[in-house]
Phi, psi and omega in degrees: 000316179295323179296317181292325177292319179295316178299318178297320179294318178297314180297318179296317179294317180299311181286339177289329182265349177270141181286135178288148177284119180251120179243116181268157177265165178095186183257161177259133178165187183260011179122173182293128176076011183249146176236136179292152180302321180296316180292320179297318179297315181295317179294319179296318178296315180300311179297319181300314185271356174259331187246321187261317187232086179206178177292122182088003178264168180301330180240136174280147183305323181289342180278345184278101175232189184298317180297318179291325178294323177298314178298316178297317180296319178296319178292322176301315179297317182292314181294323178299324181266013180058041176239178177231143175261344184086358180279149176295343179289344175301317179289326178297317181295327180295342177295336179299327183251093179287180183294336182268000184271131176289158182299318180296316179294327178297316178297318178295319178300316179297319181295317182288326175293318177300315179301313179301311182298317181292326179281314184295319184255012176051053178273157177290148178293138183292152177272327179226176177080228184291125179247011181054050186293332183272359182258122182269104183260037180278000000 
């Protein structure tokens, strides 16, 4: 009897000091249609170096510097607004949206790449065009 009471006391103390596993329902995120800045930066970096600046891509990784980032950001803004800058980067930017990409996903891809370029190369925030609407910077 004393052994079972002692065992019960030990088990109670053990479970009393361990944190219970809390599993919440719902999704994790910053709200509907929002992407955290950290995730947007990571996605933009990934897309930039997988689609735009890689071996066999329109731009070589070594060519991507601040000046090229300025040109790409301007082309991203123009293509996003269905305009043309006349820059060869307009065609490069269109590579982000392949034939299988939905229009909404294409816009998000452009926004996260634009976000990456503006943060990585410390570019000024655009006045028109891409406003990084899906990125929650609170």
